[in-house]
N, C-alpha and C positions, 0 to 999 in steps of 0.2 A: 540206068546211069548212063551217060554217054562217053565218049572217046575223051571229048573235051575236060570235061570236069576230071575224069581220070588224069587227064594229064597235067592237069593244077595243082595234082597232089606229088609234088615233086621233092626232091631232098634236101634242097638248102644248106648242100655244101657240108654234111653233115660228117661225113668219111665213110670210104668202103666197110662192111661186116661181112662176119659168118655168122650163121643162123645155124639154131641146132633146136630138133623138136623138146619141149620140155618135159622130163620123165614125171610119167605119173598123170600125165594130163589125160580125161575122160572125157572127150565131147563127141557131139555127133557124126557119125560117118560122111566124110565129104565134106566139114566144116572148117574153114582156116583157123586152126592153134594157135596162141600166143607162140611165139619162139623167143628164144634165149640166146643172146648175143654173145660170143665168147670175145673177151678183153685179151688184147694181144701187149698190152704195157704191164710192166711190173707191179705186181698188186702188194698195197702194205700188209704187213700182220696185223688181226683184229686187234684191236683196242690198243694201235699203238700210237693215235693221235688224240689229243684232246677234242673236246665237242665245243665246236662253236658255238655262242648264241649271238644271232643275229641281234643288230643295234636296232632301237626303237626309234622310229621316226619323229620329228620335230617338227612340229606345223609351222611354216614359213611365215604366216601368221594368224590372227584369231579376232573377227570382228562380227558382230551381230549376229551374237549365239552360233555360231560357226568356226570350225575349225579348217583352215586350211593347206594341205600338203600339195608338193609336187614330188612326181616318179618320174625320173629321166632313164629312158630304155636305152640301152647303149651296150656296143660290144665291147668286152673285156677279156685280160687272160689273169686266172684267178689258179693257184694250187689246190689242185682236188687232192691229187695223188702226190705223195712226196717225192720232192724233186723232179716234176714236170709241169708245165703250163697248159693249161687247156682254155681252149676259147668258149666263152660263154655269149650268152646274152642276158644280161641283167637288169633289173630296176636297180638304178643306181649304180651299176657295174658290179652289182653280188649278187651271189647264187647261194642261199635264198636271197628274195630282195627284203627290203628293212621290214618290220614287225609295227603294224600301225596299232596303236591302242587307241580306242574312241570310248564316248559315252553314249548310251541307250538312251534317244532321244534329242540328242545336239546333234547337228547336221555337220557332218564333215563332208569335206569336198576335196578330191584329188584331182588336180592336173595333172595328165599322161602327157609328156613329152617324147616325141617317138624320132632319135638319134639312130636308128636301125635302117636298113636297108629294105627291108617290107613292111607292108602294113602289118597292125596289130587292133588288137581288142581289147579290153579291161572289163573281168566279171569278178566281180565279190560274190564268190561262192558264199551262200546263206543267208546273202541279205537280201533284206525286205526295201525293195529299191524301186525306184521311177521307171518305167520301161526306157526312156531316154539313156538312164546311166546304168541299165543291168548288162549291157556287153552283148545284145544281141548281134549275133556273128557275122552280118554283115555290115555290121554300124563301124564302118574302118576307120581308122585314124593312119593316115597316109606317112610317108617316110619325110621327116619334116616339118611335120605337123603338131598340135598338139589338140587336147579337148579335156575339157571339164566334167567329172562325174560327181554327181551328188548324192549323197546317200543319207536321207535322214533320220537313219538307225531308230523307227520307232517300233523296237522288238527288245526281247530280251538279251542279258548278256550270255554270249557264247562265243566259243573258239570258232573262227570262221577263216578263209584264206581266199589271197586275190589270185588271178592268174590269166593268162592268154587266153581269147576265147573265138579267133579268127576263124572263118568257116574254111574246112578241109586243110587247116595248117593247125590246128590248136596241139596235136600231138609233137609235134617235131620241135613247135615253139616255147612248148611248156618243158620238153627234154631238154631242150638248151638253157633252160633257168629261168623263164618267165614265171614266176611263182613265188607267193610269201604269205605270212600270217596275219590275220585281222581277228584283234582282239575286242572284244564289246563289252564294258564294265557296267554293271548297275548297283542301286543303294540294296537290293535286296541281296545280291552275292557278296557286297563288300561288308553286307553287317557278320556274314558267319566266319566262325573263326576258321578256314582253310589255310592255308600253305598260301604266304602272298613272297613277293619280292623277290631275292635270287632264288627262292625255291616256290615258284612259279614258272615252270619251264615251257615255252614253246618246241614241240618236236615234230620239224617236218619229214617225214621219212621218204625216202624215195629210191629207185635203183636206176644206175647207169652204167653203160658199159663204154673202155676206152682202146682208141687205138694204141702200137706202140709209143708215139710222140705225146701220148695224152688227149688228142683229138677224141672228144664225145663220136661213139658210133651211133648211125641210125641208118635205117635201111630205107634205099629207093623204090620207087616202083617204074623202074625202067623195062626193060623186055629181061633182064636175065632171069631162069628159071627158077621159083621159088621165092623170089624177095617180095614181089608182089604180095603172094599169099602169107607170109611172114607179117606183114605189116597190117595188112585186114585183120589178122586173128589177133594180135597185141605186141606190143614190145616189151620184151623183159630185159633188164640189164642184170648183169653178174655181179655187179659191188653194188651192195645196201649203204647209201647214205643217211645219214642224219644231222639236220641244218647245214648242211654240202660237206659233208666229212665222211670218210670212209670208215662204217665201224669204230665210231671214236670211244674213247673214255671219260664219265664224268666221275670227279672226284666229290663225295656226299658226305653229308655229316651223318649222326646217328640221329637223323629227325624225319619226321614227314615232309614228302615232296608232291608237288601239283606237276604231272606230266600231261601237257595237252597234246594228244596224240593226233597227229594227219595224215592222211596216206596221201600223198602227192604225186604217187606212183603212175602212169602212165594204164597198167594192166596189170599187175603184182596186187594179189590181195595175201594180207598177212594175218597169220594168227599167231597173235603175240602173247609169249609168258614169260614170268621171271623164275619160276619152280616156288614162286611163295604167293602169298595171297595178294590182289590189287581192288582197291577199293573204285570200285567205277561210280562217278559223280555226275557226269556230264554225257551228252552226246550232241550229234548235229546242232539243236537247236537249242541249246543250253542245259541248265540243272537238272536233272533228274528230280522227282517227287523224294526220293529217297535213293540212300544211299545202296549200292549192289555190290557185296565181294564176289568175286570172280577169281578163277586159276588161269583163265585165259580168254584173249578179247580178238574177235575176228574184226579187221577194216578191210573193207572193199575202197577199191580206188573213190578218192573224193569224200569217204567217210572220216568222221572224226569222234575222240571219246577224251573224256577227261579222268584220269584217273589218279588216286593217291596211294603210294607206298609209303609205307614207314620203315625206314632204313634204321631204326632205333631197335627193330627185332635182329638186328645183325650185330656184331662184334667189330671192333676197329680192326680192320686186315681183311674182313671178309671183301669177295666181289661176286657183284650178281648182276649175270649176263641178262637183257630185254634178248629174248630170241624169236625166231619166226618160226613156229612149228610146220608151217607149210611149204616150208623150203629147206632144200638139201644142199648138205655142203656147208660153203661160206655165204650162201643165200637164206641157211638158218641160223645167222646170227643178226645182228642189229647193233647192240652197244654196250657197253658195260658200265654199271655203276660201281666205284670204290670206294668203300667206307675205310674213310681215313682220320676222322676226329668225331669226339663226341659233340655235342652240341645242345644249349638249352632251345626248348619247342614249347611255344603254349599255343599251336595249332591243334585242332581237332576237326571231326567229322561228324556233325551233329545228324541224330537219327531223320531228321526234316532236312531237306532242303529246299524246296519249293513246293507250291500249288501249280498243278498243271491239269487246264480244262480238258475236259473229255471230250471232243466232237461227238455229235452222235449222230451215226451213220442214217437214223428213222428220220432224220430232216435234209436228209442228201434231195436236191431234185433231179437229181440224173446221175444213173451208174454207166462210166464211158469203158470202153474196153480199147487197151491196148498191147499190141502184139509184137514182139519182138523178135526179129528172124534174119537168117540169111538169105539174101536174095541173090548169091552166087556172083555177081560182080560187084558186092556191096552189102551194108547193111540195112534194114527195111524195119518200119512201126507201120504197122498195119498194112504190111505190103507195097509200100511205098517209100522211098529214098526223099531227105530232105528237099523240100523247096519252100524257100524264106517266102514268096508270095503266097501261099497254101496253108490255110487254118486247120488244123483236125480238129480244134475244139472251139466253142465261143460259150465258155460260161459267164454267166452274169455276175457283177460285182456284187459280194455279200453273202452269194451261194454259196451252200455246203454240197459238196459232190463226191463220190464213191467212183476211185478209180481203180480199173482190173489190170493188171501188167500182168502179161505171160512172157516164159522165156521160152527159146529152144536151148541155148547155152547160157553160162551165166553173162547177164548184164547188169552193173552198177546203174541204177537208174536215178537222176538227177531232177527234181523240179524246181525250176524258176521261181520266182516271185515269193510264194508262200511256202510255210513248213507246213508238214503233213504227219498224220499217225499212220500206224501199221493195223489193220483190222483184222488180216487173217495171212497165214502164211499156208498154203495149199489146205485150205479151209480150217485150220485151229488157230485159236484165238492166242497170242502171246501172252507171257505169265506178266503178273507184276502190272502196276500202274500206266497207263497211257504216255509217252515218250515223243517229243518233238523231233523230226528226220525232215531232210532236206535231201538225200541220198540212201537209197536201200537195195541191197544187192539181192537180184534175179538170180539162183542158183537155176542149175541144167534143168530143164521140164517143169519150172516152178510156177505158181500164180502166186502174186501178190495183191490183197485189197489195202489200197489206204484211201484216207478220208481226209480232204482239205478245207480249206473256205479261203475264196479270193477277196482278199480286201485293200482296201485305200487307193491301189492304181488299177485305173484302165489303160488298156494298150497291149502290146504284143511281146508273148516270152517264150523260151522254149522249154521241152522236155528230150530228154538227151539219155544213150549209153556212156558212162562217164569213164569206161574204157574207151582211151583218147582215138585208138585206131579205129575203133568202131563209130565212133562218134566223127569222125574225120570220112568215113566211108560212108556217111548220110544217114546213120541212125540216130536220127533227129526229128522230131515235131515240133511246129509252131503252133501256138493257141493264141487266141486273142480274148482277155477280159474285157467286156462291153456293159 
């Protein structure tokens, strides 16, 4: 990695920081560790603010079997912490951006208008997307310019999200607010009696830290001792936000609710639990084959999960906390549900949700190795920093391939273009039927084998770590489908 590249990883005016090592973090000696930024702003008590629900975007027009949307990126001031104004970069000037609801197989076109002072890139995370619309990190939209992204959505119903994907700057630009939810619906899912309407809730979970005046804190990469290392290891905030609100509360009826959980944090992994059962019905790539009752749920950055919680199991007046078992103190809280009324409920979770094709690794044309490691001055894949002109692999269209991913420390790995299935984790096969994923967590000194099939589109895409600071410090590899 050259000084020129590192110099490009600059602060973007997000404020000064205080950094501290994360308690209990066990990483390899000498490897940069995630750092917790200490807020100076007065923080609200948990569950003192109501949960906001982002507005659903409306198409500006529909024609020719397609829906057309417009997202304008602009700076704005919003109230994240009570009585303080926080500057953000937001789609439509909001944080998170509006939720886009689309149908599988119906073309969705998003015009991105950049009214910011820096270039941006839009990526539909989990989208099965042509290369020209996938958000390759050097396909920049300059300040004052616009670009149309076309999403054919030839894929299953799923909980996706969209966010900035600019090379070297994804971390600070997502931190500032460039993220939103994108829900794909289809007839198979709509035929199921799952909770719907106001009981189908997107929950974008992230962490941030704030200066005394409400400004978001984020570390720079100048010559100040320790700050660059903190940035390289990953940035953790000390305030947990859900849909842009700190530790919010939602009043619910005694009924089932579908929660679409998205970990949109830069580097924080969550172990989510309510103290009661949760029924997991979906993952990154859509519905599971059948529901699974769990007591806790781990989500690394970029991962999603759909769960159903039946609040009829609680009496009116009960309060149910969604906690983060991987966090301490305030970072151990996420949000609270207050059961405040009875409610009629005709929803159900059927024993069978979907049919999922199991990819056969025996049909793989090749097994590829991808090693994720610390390079000292940055993060490496197969011993090399990201070069957008170098293709690390050239899979053939239609081929099944096995990719073996090996880590030094924890890396949530995201594959663009096609979803995959996890074959083994340290040589052990996962229990239960296969499920579709687009992001998988590699834990410390772990090997995960995935199998995927490259379909529909030729062109260049990327594989990268979704710890955004790792990604910005070169932990990305380009590949080309030929």
